[in-house]
C-alpha positions in Angstrom: -22.2 -4.7 -35.0 -25.2 -7.0 -34.9 -28.7 -5.6 -34.5 -29.7 -4.7 -31.0 -33.5 -4.0 -31.3 -34.9 -2.4 -28.2 -31.5 -1.8 -26.6 -31.1 0.9 -29.3 -33.5 3.0 -27.3 -31.3 3.0 -24.2 -30.2 6.6 -23.2 -26.5 6.0 -23.8 -27.2 5.5 -27.5 -28.0 9.2 -27.8 -24.4 10.2 -27.0 -22.8 7.2 -28.6 -21.8 9.1 -31.8 -20.0 11.7 -29.6 -18.3 9.0 -27.6 -17.1 7.2 -30.7 -15.9 10.4 -32.2 -14.0 11.3 -29.0 -12.2 7.9 -29.0 -11.3 8.3 -32.7 -9.7 11.6 -32.0 -8.2 10.8 -28.6 -6.9 7.7 -26.9 -8.8 8.4 -23.7 -12.3 9.4 -22.8 -14.7 9.7 -19.8 -18.3 8.6 -20.0 -20.9 9.7 -17.4 -24.3 8.1 -17.8 -27.1 7.5 -15.4 -28.0 4.1 -13.9 -29.7 1.9 -16.5 -28.5 4.0 -19.4 -26.8 1.0 -21.0 -23.2 1.9 -20.7 -22.2 -1.5 -19.4 -23.8 -3.5 -22.2 -23.8 -1.1 -25.2 -20.4 0.7 -25.3 -18.2 -2.4 -25.8 -20.2 -3.7 -28.8 -20.3 -0.3 -30.3 -16.5 -0.3 -30.5 -16.2 -3.6 -32.4 -16.3 -2.0 -35.9 -14.2 1.1 -35.0 -11.1 1.5 -37.3 -8.6 1.3 -34.4 -10.3 -1.7 -32.8 -9.0 -4.8 -34.4 -8.1 -6.6 -31.2 -9.9 -7.5 -28.0 -12.0 -5.1 -25.9 -11.6 -5.6 -22.2 -14.5 -4.6 -20.1 -13.6 -4.4 -16.4 -16.3 -5.1 -13.8 -16.1 -4.6 -10.0 -17.7 -7.9 -9.1 -17.8 -11.5 -10.4 -21.6 -11.6 -10.6 -21.7 -8.3 -12.5 -19.0 -9.5 -14.9 -20.8 -12.8 -15.7 -24.2 -11.0 -16.1 -22.7 -8.3 -18.3 -21.2 -10.9 -20.6 -24.5 -12.7 -20.9 -26.4 -9.5 -21.6 -24.0 -8.4 -24.3 -23.9 -11.8 -25.9 -27.7 -11.9 -25.8 -27.9 -8.5 -27.5 -25.6 -9.7 -30.2 -27.8 -12.8 -30.7 -24.9 -15.1 -29.6 -24.0 -17.4 -26.7 -21.4 -16.6 -24.2 -18.0 -18.0 -25.1 -18.0 -16.9 -28.7 -17.4 -13.2 -29.5 -18.3 -12.4 -25.9 -16.6 -14.1 -23.0 -15.9 -13.5 -19.4 -13.3 -14.5 -16.8 -13.4 -14.3 -13.1 -11.4 -15.8 -10.3 -13.6 -18.9 -9.9 -15.3 -19.0 -13.3 -14.4 -18.5 -16.9 -16.1 -18.9 -20.3 -14.2 -17.6 -23.4 -12.9 -18.8 -26.7 -10.2 -18.1 -29.2 -12.5 -15.7 -31.1 -13.7 -13.7 -28.0 -13.5 -10.0 -29.0 -15.2 -8.7 -26.0 -13.9 -10.1 -22.7 -15.5 -9.1 -19.5 -13.3 -9.5 -16.5 -13.0 -8.5 -12.9 -10.5 -5.7 -12.1 -8.2 -8.1 -10.2 -7.9 -10.4 -13.3 -7.0 -7.3 -15.4 -4.3 -6.3 -12.9 -2.6 -9.7 -13.2 -2.9 -9.6 -17.0 -1.4 -6.2 -17.6 1.5 -6.9 -15.1 2.3 -10.1 -17.0 1.9 -8.4 -20.4 2.5 -4.6 -20.0 2.0 -4.1 -23.8 -1.4 -5.7 -23.7 -0.7 -7.4 -26.9 -3.9 -8.0 -28.9 -5.9 -5.6 -26.9 -7.4 -2.5 -28.5 -9.4 -0.9 -25.7 -9.8 -1.2 -21.9 -13.2 0.0 -20.5 -13.2 0.7 -16.7 -16.9 0.3 -15.6 -18.2 1.8 -12.3 -15.0 3.6 -11.5 -16.8 5.7 -8.9 -16.5 2.7 -6.6 -12.8 3.5 -6.3 -11.7 0.0 -5.6 -8.0 -0.4 -5.2 -7.8 -2.8 -8.2 -9.7 -0.3 -10.4 -7.4 2.6 -9.4 -4.3 0.5 -9.8 -5.4 -1.0 -13.1 -6.1 2.5 -14.5 -2.7 3.7 -13.3 -1.0 0.8 -15.0 -3.1 1.2 -18.2 -2.1 4.8 -18.5 1.5 4.0 -17.9 1.4 1.2 -20.5 -0.3 3.6 -22.9 2.5 6.2 -22.4 5.4 3.7 -22.6 4.3 1.1 -25.1 0.8 1.6 -26.6 -0.1 5.1 -27.7 -2.9 3.5 -29.8 -4.5 1.8 -26.8 -8.0 3.3 -25.9 -8.8 3.8 -22.3 -12.4 4.7 -21.2 -13.6 5.4 -17.7 -17.4 5.0 -17.1 -19.7 5.6 -14.2 -23.1 7.1 -13.3 -21.8 9.2 -10.4 -18.3 10.0 -11.6 -16.2 13.0 -10.7 -15.6 13.5 -14.4 -13.2 16.5 -14.1 -10.8 14.6 -11.8 -10.7 11.6 -14.1 -10.4 13.7 -17.2 -7.3 15.5 -15.7 -5.8 12.2 -14.6 -6.2 10.8 -18.1 -4.5 13.7 -19.9 -7.4 16.1 -20.2 -9.5 13.4 -21.8 -12.9 14.5 -23.3 -15.9 14.0 -21.1 -19.1 12.7 -22.7 -22.2 13.0 -20.5 -25.5 11.3 -21.1 -28.6 13.1 -19.7 -30.7 10.4 -21.3 -34.3 10.1 -20.2 -34.9 8.0 -17.1 -38.0 6.3 -15.9 -39.7 8.3 -13.1 -38.6 7.4 -9.6 -40.7 8.1 -6.5 -38.9 8.2 -3.1 -40.7 7.3 0.1 -38.9 7.9 3.4 -40.3 5.4 6.0 -37.6 5.8 8.7 -36.5 3.1 11.1 -36.6 2.4 14.9 -33.2 2.6 16.3 -34.0 0.3 19.2 -34.8 -2.6 16.8 -32.6 -4.7 14.7 -32.5 -3.5 11.1 -34.2 -6.7 9.7 -37.4 -5.9 11.7 -37.8 -2.5 9.9 -36.8 -4.1 6.6 -39.6 -6.7 6.9 -42.1 -3.9 7.8 -41.1 -2.0 4.7 -41.3 -5.1 2.5 -44.9 -5.7 3.7 -45.8 -2.1 3.1 -44.4 -2.2 -0.4 -46.2 -5.4 -1.2 -49.5 -3.8 -0.2 -48.8 -0.5 -2.0 -47.0 -1.3 -5.2 -46.7 -3.9 -8.0 -43.5 -5.4 -9.3 -40.5 -7.2 -8.0 -38.7 -5.9 -4.9 -34.9 -5.5 -4.4 -33.9 -5.1 -0.8 -30.4 -3.8 0.2 -28.9 -5.0 3.4 -25.3 -4.7 4.6 -24.4 -8.3 4.9 -25.3 -12.0 4.7 -26.2 -12.2 8.4 -28.8 -9.5 8.1 -30.1 -11.1 4.9 -30.6 -14.4 6.6 -32.4 -12.8 9.6 -34.6 -10.8 7.4 -35.7 -13.8 5.3 -36.4 -15.8 8.5 -38.4 -12.9 9.9 -40.4 -12.4 6.8 -41.9 -15.9 7.1 -44.8 -17.0 4.8 -46.0 -14.3 2.3 -48.1 -16.2 -0.2 -47.8 -18.8 -3.0 -47.3 -16.2 -5.8 -44.3 -14.6 -4.2 -40.8 -16.1 -4.2 -37.8 -15.0 -2.1 -34.2 -15.0 -3.3 -30.9 -14.2 -1.7 -28.2 -12.4 -3.7 -24.7 -12.2 -2.4 -21.2 -13.5 -3.2 -21.5 -16.7 -1.1 -24.3 -18.3 -3.1 -23.4 -20.3 -6.3 -23.8 -18.9 -9.8 -26.9 -20.8 -10.6 -28.7 -19.3 -7.6 -27.4 -15.9 -8.5 -28.9 -16.3 -12.1 -32.3 -17.2 -10.6 -32.3 -14.1 -8.5 -31.5 -11.7 -11.4 -33.8 -13.3 -14.1 -37.6 -13.0 -14.3 -39.3 -15.9 -12.5 -40.1 -18.7 -14.8 -43.5 -19.2 -13.2 -44.3 -15.4 -13.4 -44.2 -15.1 -9.6 -43.5 -11.9 -7.9 -39.9 -11.8 -6.5 -38.3 -10.3 -3.4 -34.5 -10.3 -3.6 -32.5 -9.6 -0.5 -29.1 -8.5 -1.6 -25.8 -7.0 -0.5 -24.2 -4.2 -2.5 -23.3 -6.9 -5.0 -26.5 -5.6 -6.8 -25.7 -2.0 -6.4 -24.1 -1.4 -9.8 -23.3 -2.9 -13.2 -26.4 -5.1 -13.8 -30.1 -4.8 -14.4 -32.3 -7.2 -12.4 -35.3 -7.9 -14.6 -38.7 -7.0 -13.2 -37.5 -4.9 -10.3 -39.4 -1.6 -9.9 -39.2 -1.4 -6.1 -36.0 -0.8 -4.1 -36.0 -0.9 -0.3 -32.7 0.5 1.1 -31.5 0.0 4.7 -29.1 2.8 4.2 -26.2 0.7 5.6 -23.1 -0.6 4.0 -20.4 -3.1 5.1 -16.9 -2.2 4.1 -13.5 -3.8 4.5 -11.0 -1.7 6.4 -7.4 -2.6 7.2 -6.5 -2.3 10.8 -2.8 -1.4 10.8 -2.4 -2.0 14.5 -3.7 -5.6 14.2 -2.5 -6.3 10.7 -5.9 -7.6 9.7 -8.7 -6.4 7.4 -12.0 -6.2 9.2 -15.5 -5.5 8.1 -17.3 -2.4 9.5 -21.0 -1.5 9.1 -21.7 2.2 8.6 -24.0 4.6 6.7 -23.9 4.2 2.9 -22.7 7.1 0.9 -25.0 9.4 -1.1 -23.5 8.0 -4.3 -24.2 4.4 -3.2 -27.9 5.1 -2.2 -28.4 6.9 -5.5 -27.1 3.8 -7.4 -29.3 1.6 -5.3 -32.4 3.6 -6.0 -31.6 3.6 -9.7 -32.1 -0.1 -9.8 -35.9 0.5 -9.4 -36.3 2.7 -12.5 -34.2 0.8 -15.1 -37.1 -0.7 -17.0 -40.2 1.2 -15.9 -41.3 3.8 -13.4 -40.0 2.8 -9.9 -40.3 3.4 -6.2 -37.5 3.6 -3.6 -38.3 3.1 0.0 -35.6 4.4 2.3 -35.3 3.5 6.0 -34.3 7.0 7.0 -35.8 10.5 6.9 -35.3 12.8 3.9 -33.5 15.3 6.1 -30.9 12.6 6.7 -29.6 12.8 3.1 -27.6 15.9 3.9 -25.6 13.9 6.5 -24.6 11.2 4.1 -20.9 11.2 2.9 -21.0 12.1 -0.8 -18.9 9.2 -2.0 -17.5 5.9 -0.7 -13.9 6.4 0.5 -11.3 5.2 -2.0 -10.1 1.7 -1.0 -6.5 2.7 -1.4 -6.8 5.0 1.7 -7.9 2.2 4.0 -6.6 -1.1 2.6 -3.7 -3.5 3.1 -1.2 -2.2 0.6 1.1 -5.3 0.6 -0.4 -6.7 -2.6 -0.2 -3.3 -4.3 3.4 -2.8 -3.3 4.4 -6.3 -4.4 2.7 -5.8 -7.8 4.3 -2.4 -8.2 7.7 -4.0 -7.6 6.9 -6.7 -10.2 5.8 -4.0 -12.6 9.3 -2.4 -12.0 8.3 0.6 -9.9 9.6 0.4 -6.3 7.8 3.6 -5.4 4.1 3.4 -6.0 3.6 7.1 -5.4 5.2 7.8 -8.8 2.2 6.2 -10.6 -0.8 8.3 -11.7 -3.4 8.2 -8.9 -6.5 10.1 -8.1 -5.6 9.5 -4.4 -2.1 8.3 -3.7 -1.3 5.5 -1.3 -0.7 6.7 2.3 2.9 6.6 3.5 2.3 4.7 6.8 0.4 1.9 5.1 3.2 1.6 2.5 5.7 1.4 5.3 3.9 -1.4 7.0 3.4 -3.2 3.7 7.1 -2.9 3.0 7.9 -4.4 6.4 5.6 -7.3 5.8 7.1 -8.1 2.4 10.6 -7.9 3.8 9.7 -10.4 6.5 8.5 -13.0 4.0 11.5 -12.4 1.7 9.3 -11.0 -1.1 11.4 -7.8 -1.4 15.1 -7.2 -0.8 16.5 -4.3 1.3 16.4 -2.0 -1.7 12.8 -2.7 -2.4 13.3 -4.8 -5.5 11.3 -8.0 -5.9 13.1 -11.2 -5.1 12.7 -14.5 -6.9 10.5 -15.7 -4.0 8.5 -12.5 -4.4 8.0 -13.1 -8.1 6.7 -16.6 -7.2 4.3 -15.0 -4.7 3.1 -12.3 -7.1 2.3 -15.0 -9.8 -0.3 -16.5 -7.5 -3.8 -15.0 -7.3 -3.5 -14.6 -3.6 -2.5 -11.9 -1.1 1.3 -12.1 -0.3 1.0 -13.8 3.1 -1.3 -16.5 1.8 0.8 -17.0 -1.3 3.9 -17.4 0.9 2.0 -20.0 2.9 1.2 -22.0 -0.3 4.7 -21.8 -1.6 6.2 -22.9 1.7 3.6 -25.7 2.1 4.5 -27.0 -1.4 7.9 -28.0 0.0 6.3 -30.6 2.2 3.8 -31.7 -0.4 0.9 -29.7 1.1 0.6 -27.1 -1.7 -3.0 -28.1 -2.6 -4.2 -28.2 1.0 -2.6 -24.8 1.6 -4.2 -23.4 -1.6 -7.6 -24.7 -0.4 -7.0 -23.2 3.0 -6.1 -19.8 1.4 -9.3 -19.8 -0.6 -11.3 -20.8 2.5 -9.8 -17.8 4.4 -10.8 -15.5 1.5 -14.1 -16.8 0.2 -16.9 -16.4 2.7 -19.2 -19.3 3.0 -16.8 -22.1 2.1 -16.9 -24.8 4.7 -19.8 -23.2 6.5 -19.6 -21.0 9.5 -17.7 -21.3 12.8 -14.5 -20.0 14.4 -12.6 -23.3 14.1 -10.9 -23.2 10.7 -9.8 -26.8 11.1 -13.4 -27.9 11.2 -14.4 -25.7 8.3 -11.5 -27.0 6.2 -12.7 -30.6 6.8 -16.2 -29.6 5.7 -14.9 -27.8 2.6 -13.0 -30.8 1.5 -16.2 -32.8 1.3 -18.5 -30.0 0.2 -20.2 -30.6 -3.2 -21.6 -27.2 -4.1 -20.7 -25.6 -7.4 -18.8 -22.9 -5.6 -16.8 -25.4 -3.6 -16.0 -27.4 -6.7 -14.8 -24.3 -8.5 -12.7 -23.3 -5.5 -11.1 -26.8 -5.3 -10.2 -26.6 -9.0 -8.7 -23.2 -8.5 -6.7 -24.6 -5.6 -5.3 -27.3 -7.8 -4.3 -24.7 -10.4 -2.6 -22.6 -7.8 -0.7 -25.6 -6.3 0.5 -26.6 -9.7 1.9 -23.1 -10.2 4.2 -23.4 -7.2 5.0 -27.1 -6.9 8.4 -27.5 -5.3 10.9 -30.3 -5.6 12.6 -29.7 -2.3 10.5 -32.1 -0.2 11.7 -33.6 3.1 9.9 -31.2 5.4 7.5 -32.3 8.0 3.9 -31.5 7.2 2.1 -28.8 9.1 -1.3 -28.7 10.7 -4.0 -26.3 9.6 -2.9 -24.1 12.4 0.7 -24.4 11.4 -0.2 -23.4 7.8 -2.1 -20.3 9.1 0.9 -19.4 11.3 3.1 -19.6 8.2 1.0 -16.9 6.6 0.5 -14.9 9.7 3.3 -15.6 12.3 2.4 -12.4 14.2 -1.0 -13.9 14.9 0.3 -16.9 16.8 -1.6 -16.6 20.2 -1.2 -18.1 23.6 -3.9 -18.5 26.3 -3.5 -16.3 29.3 -6.2 -17.6 31.7 -7.8 -20.9 32.7 -11.1 -20.1 30.9 -9.6 -19.5 27.6 -11.1 -16.0 27.3 -7.9 -13.9 27.3 -5.1 -14.4 24.8 -1.8 -12.7 23.8 -0.6 -12.6 20.2 3.0 -12.7 19.0 2.6 -9.1 17.9 1.8 -8.1 21.5 -1.9 -7.5 21.0 -4.4 -8.8 23.6 -7.3 -10.9 22.2 -10.5 -12.4 23.5 -12.3 -15.6 22.7 -15.8 -16.8 23.6 -15.3 -19.2 26.5 -18.0 -21.5 25.0 -15.8 -22.2 22.0 -14.0 -25.5 21.8 -10.9 -23.5 20.9 -10.9 -22.1 24.4 -9.5 -25.4 25.6 -6.4 -25.0 23.5 -3.1 -23.7 24.8 -2.0 -22.2 21.4 -3.9 -20.9 18.4 -3.1 -19.6 15.0 -5.5 -16.7 14.5 -6.9 -16.1 11.0 -9.3 -13.3 11.7 -10.1 -10.9 14.5 -12.6 -8.0 15.0 -12.5 -5.0 17.2 -9.8 -2.6 18.4 -7.2 -2.6 21.1 -7.6 -5.1 24.0 -11.3 -5.7 23.0 -10.4 -7.5 19.8 -12.2 -10.8 19.5 -11.0 -13.9 17.7 -13.4 -14.7 14.9 -11.6 -17.6 13.4 -8.5 -19.7 14.3 -7.0 -23.2 14.4 -5.2 -25.1 17.1 -1.5 -25.1 17.2 1.0 -26.9 19.4 4.2 -25.6 21.1 6.1 -28.5 19.5 5.1 -27.3 16.1 6.1 -23.7 16.9 9.5 -24.9 18.2 10.2 -27.1 15.1 8.7 -25.0 12.3 9.2 -21.4 13.5 12.6 -21.7 15.2 14.0 -18.8 13.1 11.5 -16.5 14.8 12.3 -17.6 18.3 14.7 -15.3 20.1 16.9 -15.7 23.2 17.2 -12.6 25.2 17.9 -11.3 28.7 15.4 -8.9 30.1 16.1 -6.7 33.1 13.3 -4.8 34.8 13.2 -2.6 37.9 10.9 -3.7 40.7 9.8 -0.4 42.2 8.3 -2.0 45.4 11.4 -4.0 46.1 13.8 -1.4 44.8 15.9 -3.9 42.8 16.7 -5.0 39.3 15.1 -8.4 38.3 17.1 -10.1 35.6 15.6 -13.0 33.6 16.6 -15.0 30.5 13.7 -15.5 28.1 12.9 -17.5 25.0 10.3 -15.6 23.0 8.3 -15.7 19.8 7.4 -12.1 19.3 5.7 -10.8 22.5 5.0 -14.4 23.8 7.3 -15.8 26.4 8.0 -19.5 25.8 10.2 -20.0 28.8 12.2 -17.9 31.3 14.5 -18.2 34.3 16.1 -15.8 36.8 19.7 -14.7 36.2 21.6 -14.8 39.4 24.6 -12.7 38.3 23.5 -10.4 35.6 25.9 -8.1 33.7 26.6 -5.1 35.9 26.6 -2.7 32.9 23.1 -4.0 32.0 21.9 -3.6 35.6 23.2 0.0 35.6 21.2 0.7 32.4 18.1 -0.8 33.9 18.4 1.4 36.9 19.0 4.4 34.6 15.8 3.5 32.7 14.0 3.4 36.0 15.2 6.9 36.9 14.2 8.2 33.5 10.7 6.8 34.1 10.3 7.8 37.7 12.3 11.0 37.7 15.5 12.1 39.5 13.4 12.4 42.7 13.8 8.6 43.0 17.5 9.0 43.9 18.6 9.3 47.6 19.6 13.0 47.6 20.9 14.5 50.8 19.1 17.5 52.3 22.0 19.7 51.4 21.9 18.5 47.7 18.1 19.1 47.6 18.6 22.6 49.1 21.3 23.4 46.5 19.0 22.4 43.6 16.2 24.6 45.1 18.6 27.5 45.4 19.8 27.0 41.8 16.2 27.0 40.6 15.5 30.3 42.4 18.7 31.8 40.9 17.5 30.9 37.4 20.3 28.3 36.8 18.9 25.3 35.0 22.1 23.1 35.0 20.7 20.9 37.9 17.0 21.0 37.1 15.0 17.8 36.6 15.1 18.2 32.9 18.8 18.9 32.6 19.7 16.1 35.0 17.6 13.6 33.0 19.0 14.8 29.7 22.6 14.4 30.9 22.0 11.3 33.0 24.0 9.1 30.7 27.1 11.2 31.6 26.8 11.9 35.3 24.5 9.2 36.7 25.4 6.0 34.8 28.9 5.8 36.3 27.4 6.1 39.8 25.1 3.1 39.1 27.8 0.6 38.2 28.1 -2.0 40.9 24.7 -1.3 42.7 21.5 -3.2 42.3 19.2 -0.8 44.1 18.7 3.0 43.8 18.9 3.4 47.6 22.5 2.1 47.4 23.6 5.0 45.3 26.0 7.2 47.4 24.4 10.6 48.5 27.8 12.1 48.7 28.6 11.0 45.2 25.3 12.6 44.0 26.3 15.9 45.7 29.7 15.8 44.1 28.0 15.2 40.7 25.9 18.3 41.3 29.0 20.4 42.1 30.7 19.1 39.0 27.7 20.0 36.8 27.5 23.5 38.3 31.2 24.5 38.3 32.8 27.3 40.3 31.2 30.2 38.4 27.6 29.0 38.7 28.1 27.9 42.3 29.4 31.4 43.1 26.4 33.0 41.4 24.0 30.8 43.4 25.7 31.9 46.6 25.3 35.5 45.6 21.7 35.4 44.4 20.3 32.6 46.7 22.4 32.5 49.9 22.0 29.3 51.8 21.1 31.1 55.1 20.2 34.3 56.8 22.3 35.7 59.5 20.3 37.6 62.2 21.5 40.7 64.0 22.6 38.6 67.1 24.8 36.6 64.7 22.7 33.4 64.5 22.4 31.5 61.2 19.1 30.3 59.8 18.6 28.1 56.7 16.5 29.7 53.9 13.8 27.4 52.5 13.6 28.2 48.8 11.0 25.5 48.2 8.5 26.9 50.6 5.1 27.5 49.0 5.1 31.2 50.0 8.5 31.8 48.5 12.0 31.9 50.2 11.3 31.6 53.9 13.4 31.7 57.0 12.3 30.7 60.5 13.7 32.5 63.6 12.8 33.9 67.0 11.4 37.3 66.8 13.9 38.6 69.4 16.7 38.0 66.9 15.3 40.8 64.7 15.2 43.5 67.4 17.1 46.6 66.3 16.3 45.9 62.6 14.1 48.4 60.9 14.4 47.2 57.3 13.1 43.9 55.8 15.8 41.4 54.6 15.8 40.4 50.9 17.4 37.9 48.6 17.9 37.5 44.8 18.9 39.9 42.1 15.5 41.5 42.3 15.7 41.9 46.1 12.7 39.7 46.9 11.5 40.0 50.5 12.2 37.0 52.6 9.2 35.5 54.2 9.9 35.8 57.9 8.3 33.0 60.0 8.6 34.5 63.5 8.5 32.3 66.6 8.3 32.7 70.4 11.3 31.9 72.7 9.8 28.4 72.9 9.8 28.1 69.0 6.0 28.4 68.6 4.9 30.4 65.6 3.5 33.9 66.3 3.6 35.8 63.0 4.6 35.6 59.3 5.5 38.8 57.5 7.0 40.2 54.3 7.2 43.7 55.8 9.0 43.9 59.1 8.8 47.7 59.7 5.0 47.5 59.2 4.8 44.6 61.6 6.8 46.5 64.3 4.5 49.5 64.1 1.3 47.5 63.6 0.4 44.2 65.2 3.5 44.0 67.3 1.8 45.8 70.1 -0.7 42.9 70.5 2.0 40.3 70.1 4.3 42.0 72.7 1.4 42.1 75.2 0.8 38.4 74.8 4.6 37.6 75.0 5.0 39.6 78.2 2.3 37.4 79.8 3.8 34.1 78.5 7.5 34.9 78.7 7.9 37.6 81.5 11.7 36.9 81.9 12.3 38.2 78.3 12.5 41.8 77.1 9.5 42.8 75.0 10.1 46.5 74.1 7.4 48.8 72.6 9.8 50.0 69.9 11.8 46.8 69.0 13.5 48.5 66.1 15.3 50.7 68.6 16.3 47.8 70.9 19.3 45.6 71.0 18.8 42.2 69.4 19.3 39.5 71.9 17.9 36.0 72.5 18.8 36.1 76.2 16.5 36.9 79.2 16.5 40.3 80.8 18.6 39.1 83.7 21.2 37.6 81.4 21.3 40.7 79.4 21.8 42.8 82.6 24.8 40.6 83.6 26.4 41.3 80.2 26.3 45.1 80.6 29.4 45.6 82.9 31.3 43.1 80.8 30.4 45.1 77.7 31.0 48.5 79.2 
């Protein structure tokens, strides 16, 4: 290894002998070293002269900028130029040669390489840097490397490196690999908690902190903000700050030359202020920075399974992330970290960023696993396995684009999709577009949808695509070259297909996101997957009837269309005919009490056309009525009073055969036959319903009901009175009080002899008393009742001791006439 002068003093060099010894004795190891310790730039060169290392050393980096900068730093330390012994390769940029021994690459590039070459021919070691970030590509790449090591390459060295690593978990995953930890000396780091004002936008407090740092400290300033929008606003708010200070932006949307200017010392020795996303959080040292200002916020990609889209959310950064950010300030000298929260808030920060595998779209992972030869990703070695619901959704998507067959094996079309450096839906779009000679346009569109900043801003993808075609920035040039390479990979000789619009291409990738306008203003939309969407009415897209939606943000009905392209119904009918279904729908109109039958042509949840069916199938109508009863309950049926009373008596008797639940559960058997030939619930025969109840009860249960819950009470004079078992007070019977004369015991019902509630009335039927204890009533309040009755009804008999009298509903005169006859 070439001489490395001052780099030899980096903290990681103190443990390098232990690390090298561990890798000689064991194929795997774990290195924990603090930020700035030198692990990214020093470990790979140290392996060059190891006896087992006669091939390439692959150093995996989480970001393109970090990969490029790491390669430049390593080459500089070796006194060489990039492209010789040290090279790098990223999605849009590559510089390597036939003699490159150290190759720095992004984790996605490594994933593709190991899947295409599971033996990793010519590779001696794979170094996973910053594994604490738990990207899905890093976790997956490590799982594949360990499997390749077990199956093909026991000599392959695998090293996991990080500053905030859960070393014991990785050690266990990697076969109890030795853990080497560097406690190397760091430069002192001072923390200043300056807080923030919640009522203000974050950029206002950032600018305040920047001006405070400029007045209090020397050195360059690195400012962490969650996204490009906040960076642009902060730079605009900062305004003029002096001739000897230069402001840089550092994020993935600026070209490599601008990124290099941001991370290198200023050529004119001016003081720098660098506004960055988390692209600057790990893996690289920014020369001259000794002040970090941290917003405490992070923007993360999360897959919305309900919408089928990946959306960005802004939330509090993890403790691991803010530790990494602060470490940028003390890499080359004593540093200061300004934090826009209070120190007590550290306890509320989540300890680590959530693993991407738990909240990502797993379709690319599932397809790559199938290409690797493993249909069940859960069988690989993971720190955190992929969630089952996300895998199920991914499998459904891949089946819909013919990337997997019914058994989960990859199809020839799926192999073609997996070979492209694109997510499966976009790869499917490019492959299909190549059949009409649009492969290159589709590949450019795929990159436009993935790479932020290409074609500028705006929700109209068609307009952005036109700008991208004519854009002359280095990033746009690199993207167009990549699009050409992608299109050459899937050029099809089929031809003959009519070309698609930009909206048609997007719909090919995401047919579930075809959307139709629902109002005149263009604010409300419905997608093919059934989700309601909203669009800014000021957008030119609001005038369109159809859209192919590329990106949405928000949940449920509040989801807003962020980007889309126009689409025509003619294009839908001609190019997506296989997704259009013809179906009859029958729905019950509760207000009109009838079944409405319609024939519909639909694409997903969107109705293309419909018409009323005059003579629908009677069996289908019956089932629609049955569904209405299941929804509304059996109370929607026209029961007779006798049938309702029977059900109430059965409930009192403890017989569940005709309860609401039992009737609904067995509705297919007893109710469906009664619905054949009718179109309204009120046309169902009440007598047929009563017969159905009798059949469900049978003779034994009907007899038991009559015994426990008789339908009526027979009074001493012989009159019959219905018992109301649904009364709020309990089983109740209403009768004239005279009908109970001569009775000195209270009537009861039920196996437990429950007292009937007696609702007693006058000869005119007016209520006079309610009682559950007749003897107590006779000997209590009866005296006052009898006095009132004598005044109101003098022709009737009102005895002082009614329990000793003869029950009769007749007047005294009529009773007297009956005496001789009865004598």
